[in-house]
C-alpha positions, 0 to 999 in steps of 0.5 A: 375769116376768109383766106384765098390761096393762090398758085401760079407760074409754074404749072396748073395755076390755081386759086382756092377759098377757105372760109372759117376752114371750110372749103368753099372754091377751087378751080384751076385757071386752065378751065377758064382760059382754055390753055392746058396747064395754064401757069399765068396768074390765076385772074379768072380763078381768083374772080370765080373764087371771090364770087362763089364765096359772095365776098370782095377783096376788102373782106379777105383776111389773109392771101397766101402763095404756095411757095416761097419765090425767093427760095426758088430763086435761090435754087436757080441761081445756085444751079446756074453758078454751079454748072456755069458757064453751061446753061448761061443761055437758059440763064439769060432767058429765065432770069429777066422774068424773075426779075420782072415778075415772079419776085414781085408777086405782092405786086401782081397779087395786088393787080389781081385784087384790083388793089382792094386787098389791105392785109398781109401776104403769107408765103408757105413752102411748096411742099408745105403746101402739098402736105397741108393739102393732103392732111387737112382734108383728110378723114384722118386725126392723124396720119403720116405725110408723103409728098413726092413731086418734081421740085419745089424750092429745093425740096423733091420729096418730103415726109412727116406727120399730121396730128390735130391741127398740125403737120410736121415735115421731118425729112426731105430730099433735096434737088436735083434728086427727084422721082417726078423728074426722073419719070418726066425724063422718061416721059420726054424720052417716050414722045410725050409731053413733060408735065402733062403726058406722064399719064399716057406713060403710065398708060402705055406700061402694060404694053411693054415688058420691063426689059430695062428695069435692071439697066434703070436701077444700076445706071440711073437711080440708087434706091436706099433702104431709107426710102430716099434715092440719088439720081446719076446726073451725067445722064440728066442735063435739066439743071442747066438746059431745058432738055430732060436727057442727053446723048449719053441717056440716048445711047444708053437706050439705044437711040434717040427720043421718040419724036412726038406723034411718030408711031410707038415702038416696042422700045417705048412700051418697054421703057414705060413698063420699066420706069413704071416699075422702078417708080412704083418700087421708089414709091413703095419703099418710101411709103414702108420707111415712112411706116417704120419712121411714124408708126402710123396707121394712115398715110396722105399723099399729094405732089405730082407723083401722087397722080400716079394711081398705079403706084398708090394702088401698090401702096395700098395693097402691099404697103404697111398702112391700113388706110391712105388718102390722096389729095385730088388736085395732088399737083401744083393747083392743090397747093393753093388749097393747102397754103390757104388751109395751112394758114387756118390750122397751122398759123392761126391755130384753129381747131380741126375736127374729123368725122371719118369723112374727108373735107374735099366736098368730092373735089367738086369745088368749081363753077356750076350752071343751073337750068335757067343759064343753060337754057338761056344759052342754048336758046341764044344759039338756036340749039335743039334740046329736051327738058326732062324731069329727073326720073325720066332723065336717068331712065332715058340717059340709062337706056342710051348708055345701053345702046353704045351711045356716047354721052357728054355729062354736065352736072353741077360743079366743076371738079378741082384737079385733074380728073373728071369726077362725074360732072364734066364726064364723057360716059359710056358703056363698059360692057361694049367691045368697041367703045375703047377704040371709039371714044378714043379715035372718034371722041377723044382724037388721042392714041388708041392705046390709052385706057378709059376709067370705070364709074362703079357703084361703091356697094358693088366695088368688090363685086367687079374689082379686087377691092374691100367691100364698099372701099371708098376711091371717089377721086379715081386715084387707085388702080385695082385689077378687075376680079377673077370671075369677071375676066373671060378666057382668052384663047390667044396665047399671051406670049403671041401678042405684042404691043398694041396687038393686046388691044384686040383681046376681049379680057372681060365682061367689062372690056372697055375699062379693062386694061390690057393688064386687067387692071382699072383706075376706079371711081366709086360712086356714093349717094353722098358725093355724087347723087346724080351720077349715083341715081344714073348708076342705079338705073342703069344697073337695073336695066342691065345688071351691070353697076359699072360705066365708062367715065372720061374726062369731058374734053379733047385731047390737048385741051381742058376740061369743059367748064361752061355750057358753051365749052360742053356744046362746043366740044359735043359738036366737034366730035362724034358724041352722040348726046349731051346732057347738061343738068335736065337738057338732053340734046341729040346730035342729029337735031342740031342746026348745024353740022359738026363735020367740018369741026371733026376734020379740022381736029382730025388734020391737027392731030393727024388722026384717020 
């Protein structure tokens, strides 16, 4: 039985295909259109999923959308009426779009499927889709479920349980009280883009001090003993405006929001530290209550807030659960996958079997390109490349990493979700003192404060990071501290370093992935999930004694992660990347037939970089 799940029209449109309970394919529309966080109907992702599954639209048994548009429309209408006449202008902008498109989803899906699908359309609820995406692919037979995000139809958070092939959500928090929207309000106030800059705020937090924590807790959010929370909505106009904060909010924090691209000040760093501390407290508070209510030893998480890997790490370390599993595509894109799985298990009642291994297939669910396809493309543009057998390839690339070369790594299927997990990655030497700054400014064209994540052999994870032996973190969704014996003595007193000056201190033997608070966002590499990356890391360890490298997404700021060989080559040529490896083809920048300088200058001008 073939089930197609779809998410669209809010953030990160996506499609996912499930055949007889097996996850076959899943992809975000942005990877094809090159529009970051593309929210239009995922026509390209739908086409890809059908092709990957080897089926046509006529062979689909169910097509399922990840939320209920009528319920969402009801919430919008009630909100507009509740705040009228405030928000009338926003009402005039949004309602025509709903009347023209969003309330006619069967028509839109008919169009995407070329009117060949003759079955019924199913609509799940938003948080049901999140919960299904968290529990059904997880390795657990039973687990507590916690979902936290901005807002679905009415719900902003929910919890319940999953057992076998059924999930049940028993408690919810309703709009406008939302941890996700609270965090987004501070993202906006710090000068970052809502729905894409939240991870920047999280990365900025360790540079500041939580000076505003008490103020946020006193004025903005009331955290209850039962894990719920309420916001003081007099500070937040998002119910009737497109703005996230108002003048009252700005006065509370000493002035207007930072303008995008304006210099970061200590205020933004302290605000980031403060709201991150509040978010972690709220996440941990909710998890503890869920544990008290369910008595489960396992927890699964989804929703956009579940991408806060610092908070996830705190739940794992300080929370009552033995194990947690987080959906790698925890945001709305993952809702497409959850919706399809919800139909297969919950509605159709099919048996679900667990064996202690998750069914997410390392979240490598997108398109792949073989050596022949890659060579055909490279030959068509006159690119110079060397084809190496695997044994030589891993040896050669390990040498290049140890020489502090920055390498574009393009292998296998594209990752589903916001993280590059070793198939569309830029990799480098974690031991290098200069690599963090070089990658940020000359490769990614982004803010210098942004940290990089490590790839580490799972068998060595506890030797470098404060995690349990061979503890799994394959999806880069947990943060842990660098082990004490891998840290270096810091001569400068911590109090003497403020803000971005903290970047100047070498803190560990792997400085390029050690954040200023000694933390790192861990990705463990094992043979089953990532055979090629495991071979590369093993070879690098043989040569250097170090089982850790940098892994960051293969893209530049403002653009989605690359998907095709063409995307990868263009990104390679438009940056100061040294080497590009696509499957078994190795390309060196200096051998390419055209200079990349004009592209580099264009991107520098675009992002106002020196």
